[in-house]
DOVEXLUM-759849 format. One line per 2 residues: number of its first residue (from 1); their letters; for each residue x, y, z of N, C-alpha, C. Coordinates in steps of 0.001 Angstrom, whole numbers, plus 500000, padded with zeros to 6 digits. Each point is the difference from the previous one (the first is absolute). Layout:
# residues N
NUM> A> X Y Z X Y Z X Y Z  ...
END
This chain:
# residues 295
1> MR> 834441 799327 291279 501231 499531 500635 499683 499374 501363  500710 498908 500309 499764 499322 501268 500428 500854 501185
3> IV> 499258 499821 501117 500278 500764 501213 500444 499046 501108  501100 500335 500652 500441 499278 501194 499706 500887 501198
5> SF> 499252 499464 500953 499554 500792 501143 500725 499548 501271  500679 500936 500645 500703 499720 501256 499141 500433 501188
7> FI> 500100 499232 501090 499274 500322 501225 500991 500050 501167  500014 501130 500689 500900 500212 501136 499155 500335 501223
9> CT> 500076 499164 501010 499268 500246 501245 500925 500708 500986  499502 501047 500644 500851 500769 500895 499207 500572 501169
11> RG> 500671 500146 501112 499414 500680 501154 500235 501500 499917  500654 500437 498922 500222 501422 499804 501171 500546 500770
13> KS> 500807 499116 500597 501118 500461 500815 501347 499729 499334  499998 499318 498864 501248 499630 499370 500654 501197 499322
15> TF> 501230 500295 500409 500764 501075 499361 500610 499504 498692  499821 498710 499715 500602 499381 498829 499028 499906 498827
17> LL> 498741 500372 500228 498962 499803 498994 500304 500725 498690  500572 501190 500079 500329 500747 498789 500994 499225 499141
19> KT> 500999 499390 500637 500969 499198 499247 499341 498763 499406  499043 499429 500715 499246 498860 499478 499310 500376 498697
21> LK> 499307 501132 500000 499280 500452 498807 500954 500345 498862  501113 500640 500332 500974 500357 498963 500589 498756 499349
23> SI> 500224 498947 500796 500565 498765 499436 499024 499340 499032  498700 500089 500290 498994 499455 499083 499955 500826 498716
25> KK> 500112 501304 500156 499981 500880 498829 501194 499739 499085  501139 499584 500559 501217 499782 499220 500061 498619 499341
27> LK> 498957 499197 500172 499992 498667 499384 500213 500080 498489  500794 499089 499471 500218 499935 498556 498809 499241 499380
29> TD> 499066 500739 499448 498802 499375 499435 499270 500950 499071  499232 499431 499068 499132 500790 499134 498551 499951 500477
31> YL> 499752 499241 501076 498645 499893 500521 499613 501277 500744  498707 500242 500048 499491 501090 500838 500026 499541 501449
33> ID> 500439 500863 500888 500105 499659 501414 498956 500786 500793  499230 499255 500769 498962 500577 500857 500312 499598 501438
35> VN> 500316 500987 500843 500387 499718 501386 498883 500412 500949  499702 499132 500945 498955 500262 500989 500618 499961 501392
37> VI> 500024 501146 500666 500538 500100 501353 498823 500005 500968  499945 498987 500862 498872 499855 500916 500463 500323 501416
39> FN> 499470 501068 500561 500403 500486 501313 499108 499416 501096  500632 499671 501125 499262 499563 501175 500127 501080 501077
41> SN> 499777 501251 499575 500143 501140 500895 499239 501167 499399  500062 501129 500651 499338 501194 499478 500991 500952 499343
43> LK> 501146 499452 499543 501050 500832 499430 499954 500059 498473  498940 499444 499430 499918 499882 498547 500209 501322 499274
45> LS> 499336 501058 500402 500037 501258 499259 501394 500607 499949  500703 499994 501130 501340 500586 500016 500965 499198 499129
47> FE> 499874 498676 500017 500852 499169 499161 499648 500176 498526  498723 500127 499721 499548 500137 498625 500642 501216 499334
49> ES> 500048 501107 500696 500603 501216 499455 501489 499793 499734  500684 499276 500860 501438 499784 499875 500361 499181 498766
51> FK> 499113 499073 499622 500331 499057 498946 499369 500317 498640  499181 501039 499930 499317 500326 498748 500977 500300 498865
53> KL> 501167 500527 500350 500973 500385 498980 500544 498792 499230  499808 498795 500544 500475 498796 499315 499060 499549 498883
55> IT> 498779 500489 500022 498972 499518 499074 500260 500486 498563  499914 499073 499040 500111 500323 498574 498911 499238 499259
57> KK> 499986 500130 498675 498993 499291 499200 500159 498484 500100  501241 499525 500189 500252 498561 500066 500193 499501 501427
59> FK> 499892 500917 500960 500223 499611 501392 498969 500707 500881  498959 499245 500371 498906 500555 500800 500124 499548 501458
61> IN> 499639 500883 500916 499981 499641 501426 498625 500321 500566  499392 498997 500624 498710 500184 500673 500206 499871 501506
63> FV> 499360 500878 500760 500145 500003 501455 498662 499638 500639  500042 498983 500864 498770 499468 500602 500200 499860 501496
65> NE> 498953 500262 500769 500030 499779 501453 499207 498750 500366  500504 499237 500957 499248 498903 500604 499950 500272 501498
67> NK> 498817 500298 500515 499858 500410 501395 500082 498840 500986  499691 498783 499548 500114 498845 500893 501476 499752 500291
69> KG> 500356 499945 501271 501388 499876 500386 500521 498574 499812  501285 499906 499687 500650 498705 499873 500444 499695 498582
71> IP> 501113 499299 499890 500566 499659 498697 499030 499180 499140  499319 498965 500556 499076 499221 499163 498892 500860 499375
73> SV> 499479 500986 500737 498932 500858 499470 500492 500816 498816  501225 500500 500083 500559 500784 498891 500250 499102 498798
75> RN> 500496 498794 500247 500218 499055 498897 498682 499591 499358  498952 499859 500809 498687 499668 499442 499451 501133 499144
77> KS> 500349 501232 500347 499617 501140 499163 500641 499875 498625  501222 499481 499958 500674 499756 498723 499200 499018 499151
79> LE> 499542 498917 500629 499213 498995 499275 498711 500609 499447  499380 500825 500823 498764 500677 499597 500238 500883 498768
81> LI> 501093 500729 500002 500316 500887 498877 500345 499204 498744  500735 498884 500174 500353 499167 498850 498746 499463 499321
83> KK> 499026 499576 500810 498758 499457 499444 499199 501063 499259  500120 501254 500424 499241 501086 499361 500646 500481 498710
85> KK> 501324 499916 499915 500709 500503 498826 499779 499073 498811  499648 500547 498876 499644 499189 498832 501124 499873 498973
87> NI> 500917 500933 499987 500958 500053 498898 501403 499525 500355  500246 499621 501263 501363 499606 500351 500272 498557 499572
89> WC> 501233 499757 499599 500404 498660 499563 500587 499228 501172  501117 500490 500526 500653 499321 501116 500174 500940 501181
91> VG> 500258 499399 501148 500089 500741 501254 501366 499765 500638  500562 501054 500567 501220 499891 500779 499735 500453 501426
93> LI> 500495 499255 500978 499876 500381 501413 501394 500260 500551  500139 501091 500753 501285 500347 500590 499750 500775 501294
95> DD> 500914 499865 500961 499859 500704 501278 500482 501442 499884  499588 500829 500972 500319 501432 499944 501401 500344 500477
97> DC> 500770 498988 500438 501379 500256 500403 500984 499319 499047  499545 499784 498773 500806 499288 499013 500143 500808 498709
99> FI> 500991 499637 499209 500043 500476 498620 500384 498827 499112  499624 500088 498735 500186 498863 499103 501041 500302 498931
101> HR> 500651 498952 499531 501015 500119 498954 499335 500424 498691  500725 500735 499186 499442 500503 498735 499532 498874 499073
103> DW> 500606 498821 500130 499631 498863 499135 498903 499133 500607  499457 500390 501158 499044 499160 500731 498835 499560 499121
105> LN> 499353 500935 499343 498803 499668 499220 500345 499117 498812  501095 500294 499304 500408 499171 498861 500315 498574 500447
107> EM> 500648 499872 501157 500327 498664 500511 498741 499236 500404  499032 500708 500577 498738 499359 500366 499234 499540 498762
109> IK> 499934 500834 498989 499279 499646 498776 500689 498844 499288  501327 499987 500040 500764 498909 499374 499644 498659 500643
111> VY> 499995 499961 501339 499665 498760 500708 498527 499646 499810  499146 501019 499960 498564 499790 499752 499793 499303 498651
113> NI> 500712 500442 498980 499867 499422 498658 500583 498591 499931  501077 499754 500746 500661 498689 499972 499207 498951 500776
115> TK> 499538 500363 501188 499414 499008 500915 498473 499959 499976  499382 501067 499479 498536 500135 500063 499503 499922 501445
117> AD> 500825 500487 500919 499645 499960 501416 498853 500957 500292  499205 499653 501006 498921 500887 500430 500551 501155 500830
119> II> 500990 499685 500841 500579 500980 500924 501513 499838 499975  500704 501127 499938 501465 499966 500010 500485 500905 501125
121> TG> 500940 499496 500766 500560 500781 501101 501517 499875 499979  500671 500861 500759 501453 499987 499983 500591 500536 501283
123> PQ> 501307 500225 500002 500700 500359 501236 499783 501446 500433  500037 500188 501305 500053 501334 500586 501363 500105 500671
125> IP> 500853 500844 499450 501396 500068 500424 500222 501227 500880  500433 499820 501236 500244 501157 500870 501188 500821 499518
127> IN> 499854 501319 499997 501094 500877 499578 501103 499982 501040  499611 500121 501262 500971 499985 501098 500063 498593 500585
129> KN> 500867 499186 499439 500039 498604 500424 500685 499845 501351  499473 499057 500780 500667 499565 501222 499638 498536 500209
131> VY> 500516 499388 501033 499818 498564 500194 498525 499638 500202  499230 500877 500663 498584 499718 500255 499204 500006 498692
133> ED> 500246 501010 499182 499318 500102 498707 500370 498820 499102  501278 499652 500008 500470 498927 499123 499362 498663 500356
135> IL> 499874 499712 501293 499393 498739 500430 498529 499931 499586  499296 501129 500112 498561 500012 499714 499672 500159 498519
137> QR> 500975 500433 499197 499707 500228 498585 499602 498698 499309  498889 500041 499310 499500 498807 499322 500840 499705 498761
139> KE> 500395 498736 499854 500816 499586 498863 499371 498762 499368  499698 500081 498709 499417 498880 499259 500756 499850 498677
141> SH> 499832 498850 499359 500626 499780 498697 499201 500693 498907  500715 500584 499044 499352 500713 498895 499052 499072 499236
143> LS> 498797 500465 499759 498923 499298 499279 499434 498799 500758  500326 499906 501290 499430 498888 500781 498548 500289 500370
145> KI> 499223 498928 500157 498610 500128 500426 499980 500111 501521  499273 500971 500517 499921 500213 501440 498543 500088 500434
147> KW> 499771 500060 501320 498626 499934 500511 499417 501346 500410  500836 501014 500172 499458 501281 500454 500897 501147 499545
149> AA> 499441 501180 500050 500730 501215 499639 499745 501052 501071  500812 501044 499997 499800 501143 500889 499710 501232 499148
151> TN> 499267 500943 500556 499568 501161 499215 501129 500986 499715  501214 499698 500452 501114 500908 499718 500551 499850 498582
153> NV> 499597 498948 499280 500539 499778 498650 499139 498966 499278  498917 500447 499381 499057 499078 499353 499532 500565 498657
155> FF> 499800 499087 499044 499495 500359 498673 498995 498931 499576  498810 500410 499515 499015 499025 499559 498980 500650 499065
157> NS> 499304 499170 499254 498936 500471 499113 498801 500404 500846  499411 501142 499692 498883 500520 500804 498789 499076 499975
159> KI> 499895 499135 498983 498859 499088 499893 499911 499053 501189  501138 499695 500610 500022 499093 501151 499120 500532 501120
161> IK> 500153 501276 500327 499251 500601 501102 498510 500021 499696  499652 500157 498733 498590 500052 499626 499340 498625 500023
163> KI> 500826 498936 500101 499475 498640 500020 499764 499476 501416  500604 500640 500998 500021 499422 501346 499131 500779 500980
165> DI> 499695 499347 501107 499276 500643 501098 500796 499776 501287  501274 500390 499971 500902 499856 501142 500535 501380 500358
167> NF> 500057 500300 501286 500518 501282 500459 501183 499797 500933  500709 501070 500283 501044 499979 501017 499324 499946 501375
169> SN> 500429 499072 500824 499307 499719 501263 500299 501032 501079  498943 500588 500565 500152 500949 501103 500410 499318 501307
171> SL> 499921 498672 500053 500435 499284 501199 501516 500088 500179  500700 500429 498937 501447 500159 500069 500405 501465 500041
173> NE> 499069 500843 500389 500210 501443 499986 501195 500431 500852  500092 499484 501234 501066 500399 500908 501195 499051 499970
175> IG> 499840 498873 499298 501050 498982 499988 500868 500120 498754  499356 500281 498870 500702 499974 498728 499829 498649 499327
177> GS> 500276 499928 498719 499889 498743 499268 498734 499878 499177  499196 501076 499911 498763 499908 499214 500302 499806 498525
179> DQ> 501147 500500 499527 500367 499788 498601 500413 498551 499754  500747 499416 500958 500365 498592 499865 498763 499120 499951
181> LF> 499037 500262 500886 498757 499232 500020 499232 500180 498704  499875 501232 499533 499241 500291 498784 500544 499222 498800
183> FL> 501308 500066 499789 500575 499332 498832 500065 498486 500175  500124 499533 501240 499933 498563 500245 498608 499474 499665
185> QL> 498970 500762 500324 498634 499608 499648 499816 499976 498484  500625 500936 499285 499943 499971 498529 500717 498764 499461
187> FK> 501141 499677 500600 500721 498792 499611 499126 498764 500192  499288 499959 501140 499115 498867 500273 498844 499927 499003
189> KG> 499646 501135 499412 498944 500036 498978 500510 499547 498630  501300 499764 499895 500562 499507 498746 500773 501030 499192
191> FK> 500161 501205 500540 500769 501028 499280 501495 499721 500153  500724 500144 498890 501436 499707 499987 500796 501247 500383
193> II> 500895 499841 500990 500838 501100 500468 501457 499662 499683  500690 500913 499332 501370 499781 499555 500932 501046 500618
195> WN> 501193 499561 500354 501020 500906 500535 500870 500537 498864  500107 501308 499924 500837 500659 498991 501138 500715 500714
197> DK> 501166 499392 500005 501130 500547 500739 500599 501243 499338  499592 500257 498758 500576 501131 499266 499161 501266 500113
199> AK> 498820 499897 500587 499139 501177 500199 500228 500500 501415  500923 500915 500139 500479 500384 501331 499285 501235 500561
201> VF> 499660 499893 501273 499470 501123 500773 500974 500256 501153  500287 501257 500264 500953 500364 501047 499261 500706 501133
203> EK> 500319 499597 501223 499307 500536 501172 500907 500932 500786  499438 501148 500372 500714 500954 500838 499417 499932 501401
205> RN> 500810 499540 500946 499553 499930 501383 500952 500809 500880  499457 500604 501031 500828 500701 500967 501023 499025 500578
207> IS> 501285 500368 499907 501063 499083 500438 499794 499548 501439  499600 500929 500865 499805 499659 501416 498814 499065 500194
209> GS> 499122 499895 498964 498839 499124 500118 500335 498537 499822  501107 499703 499299 500368 498612 499734 500977 499513 501062
211> NL> 499487 499808 501208 500846 499552 501097 499428 498721 500608  500592 499540 501088 499565 498734 500598 498553 500069 500471
213> DW> 499606 501128 500579 498621 500160 500472 499019 499877 498833  500295 500681 498899 499174 499918 498784 499959 498573 499476
215> FI> 501144 499344 499973 500142 498629 499499 499124 499037 500802  500037 500114 501329 499207 499121 500863 498505 500260 499821
217> KR> 499602 501276 499979 498587 500335 499862 499446 499523 498660  500785 500148 498948 499554 499571 498669 499780 498490 499956
219> NL> 500931 499249 500587 499856 498544 500007 498890 499544 500931  499769 500751 501089 498878 499684 500884 498680 500126 499236
221> RF> 499878 501063 499208 498792 500184 499188 499841 498861 498996  501110 499583 499372 499935 498877 499062 499415 498763 500689
223> GI> 500482 499748 501214 499519 498829 500719 498532 500102 500376  499588 501132 500545 498618 500174 500443 499015 499876 498838
225> ST> 500410 500420 498819 499091 499964 498844 499816 498597 499417  500839 499047 500409 500021 498675 499363 498647 499298 500035
227> KI> 499400 499906 501181 498724 499288 500128 498925 500629 499109  499896 501322 500006 498975 500679 499208 500213 499736 498515
229> IY> 501250 500133 499553 500298 499804 498573 499700 498566 499576  500430 499028 500787 499796 498599 499622 498528 499585 500065
231> TK> 499289 500377 501057 498604 499564 500122 499104 500677 498966  500280 501264 499677 499185 500691 498991 500311 499505 498590
233> SY> 501200 499489 499791 500391 499529 498667 499671 498526 499776  500175 499176 501037 499878 498551 499830 498821 499386 500747
235> GL> 499247 500820 500739 498907 499469 500804 500475 499713 501415  499047 499845 500917 500329 499888 501425 500865 498784 500315
237> FT> 499584 498805 499563 500713 498781 500371 501406 499980 499404  500094 500166 498676 501307 499975 499337 500874 501159 500471
239> GL> 499385 501170 500190 500740 501165 500444 500615 499812 501373  499226 499389 500932 500531 499745 501346 501112 498953 499955
241> FM> 499821 498978 499163 501045 498982 499847 501300 500638 499510  499885 500871 498990 501181 500670 499464 500627 500937 501026
243> TF> 499156 500625 500823 500504 500897 501040 500806 499231 501038  499489 498833 500437 500732 499193 500975 501300 499459 499403
245> FK> 499951 499643 498718 501225 499559 499326 501025 501131 499964  499512 501207 499751 500879 501174 499935 500654 500267 501361
247> IF> 499285 499734 501083 500564 500186 501345 501249 499145 500168  499885 498713 499664 501134 499089 500155 501126 500350 499027
249> YE> 499626 500417 498792 501010 500390 499016 500819 501175 500507  499337 501041 500494 500704 501202 500461 500911 499672 501186
251> LL> 499555 499141 500904 500818 499631 501144 501230 499212 499561  499809 499030 499114 501121 499174 499538 501016 500818 499212
253> IS> 499520 500890 499141 500926 500798 499192 500740 501005 500874  499347 500463 501076 500672 500889 500947 501155 499269 500690
255> IF> 499753 498767 500414 501043 499194 500640 501134 499716 499018  499633 499716 498759 501011 499718 498968 500970 501168 499828
257> YL> 499460 501223 499857 500878 501161 499814 500838 500275 501240  499460 499700 501169 500767 500172 501226 501181 499029 500044
259> LI> 499784 498776 499532 501049 498979 500011 501134 500324 499030  499678 500709 498918 501057 500319 499028 500483 501446 500151
261> SF> 499703 500614 501147 500345 501405 500197 501506 500255 500108  500804 498925 500108 501456 500176 499954 500426 500494 498619
263> YK> 499175 499725 498993 500252 500473 498633 499132 501233 499753  500611 501122 499676 499296 501274 499857 499105 500243 501216
265> PK> 500592 500146 501158 499223 500066 501257 498906 501053 500027  500296 501228 499542 498983 501054 500085 498777 499664 499154
267> VN> 500229 499562 498763 498895 499691 499088 499185 498821 500509  500671 498936 500384 499277 498791 500403 499314 500138 501358
269> IL> 500574 500781 500912 499314 500252 501268 498743 500829 499751  500100 500984 499106 498820 500803 499662 498932 499145 499314
271> KS> 500415 499081 499140 499035 499100 499360 499335 499109 501039  500779 499551 500985 499440 499187 501078 498971 500809 500787
273> IM> 500334 501256 500306 499064 500880 500708 498749 500229 499171  500187 500208 498698 498870 500250 499101 498981 498862 500066
275> HL> 500478 498771 499877 499077 498858 499991 499422 499732 501382  500770 500293 501050 499471 499835 501357 498890 501016 500264
277> VR> 500188 501230 499550 498969 501032 500163 498748 499630 499206  500176 499493 498790 498838 499565 499214 499289 498836 500686
279> FC> 500758 499085 500575 499434 498893 500776 499110 500552 501122  500524 500968 500741 499228 500609 501098 498771 500733 499464
281> GI> 500174 500682 498870 498894 500735 499404 498859 499092 499571  500334 498844 499440 498954 499051 499583 499198 499525 501203
283> II> 500691 499690 501087 499312 499562 501224 499101 501120 500530  500511 501233 500006 499194 501143 500443 498738 500115 499148
285> GL> 500161 499845 498676 498851 500072 499097 499001 498879 500235  500502 498793 500280 499120 498861 500272 499195 500211 501275
287> LG> 500590 500666 500965 499322 500251 501272 498986 501141 499898  499959 500631 498823 498986 501022 499769 500413 501412 500336
289> FR> 501265 500203 500358 500450 501356 500302 500191 500793 498709  499704 501292 500058 500135 500870 498835 500769 501252 500400
291> LN> 500621 500622 499028 500678 501276 500230 498957 501109 499930  500138 501018 500845 499067 501117 499948 500546 501194 499225
293> KY> 501221 499846 499480 500533 500990 499082 501048 499344 499120  500247 500617 498848 500953 499454 499046 501415 500257 500506
295> I> 500765 498925 500264 501364 500165 500530 501029 499650 498945
END
């Protein structure tokens, strides 16, 4: 029987991880499910005992530690494990603060069979919606071809990882965006990435965390990561050209939303702020400044 292997990267602090695992266990499927929880802390043993009761013949959980600090290092541990596993068919990636719909796997396999896509990704829907979450939520057309995916909702054949020599970049350790860079590099290698709007992942975030301060910091990180993502994906010359183009784009779109702020003022003013912050972040990144911690 085919095996679908899930990989969840965690710092070991998520109080939502148990619900994440339970949602995977409740998937409507006849496939064997193999879950790999990769910890970036020394809390592995205590968590392992808590979750052992979920294990059955058709639902296995493996617990692994990665001592190198940072999200890219933990994600690279996932790649290492995928390359070592011989019997898995497809891979699912999900964050430790999310849970997935019971039909997620069936919807992914359906699109996989229809499109023959190399990589399929879909929406991450916040449970506690607010204006900040809504503006940042990624929205694409169902079955559209896209250039990158995020590790919060990904499905692909394990053979892809065994064919490539690309890792998640540690240069984005404190900035974020190593998943965007990784999948953009796969896209540049010719792998087809498809958006599946019906494979839903739901995110649980602390309500107080989704505020203006969080919104600004998140967009600042998006901006700072631009130069690294573009130059590593497209080369130095083309990457810098695209980065400078992005600077003017973010400034112009910020002005545009400000001009139409008489219509839906709160939303459009926030969109104007979002693009202005990204504009500033790109300039900061071009000047060589880096964050010394993940904000």
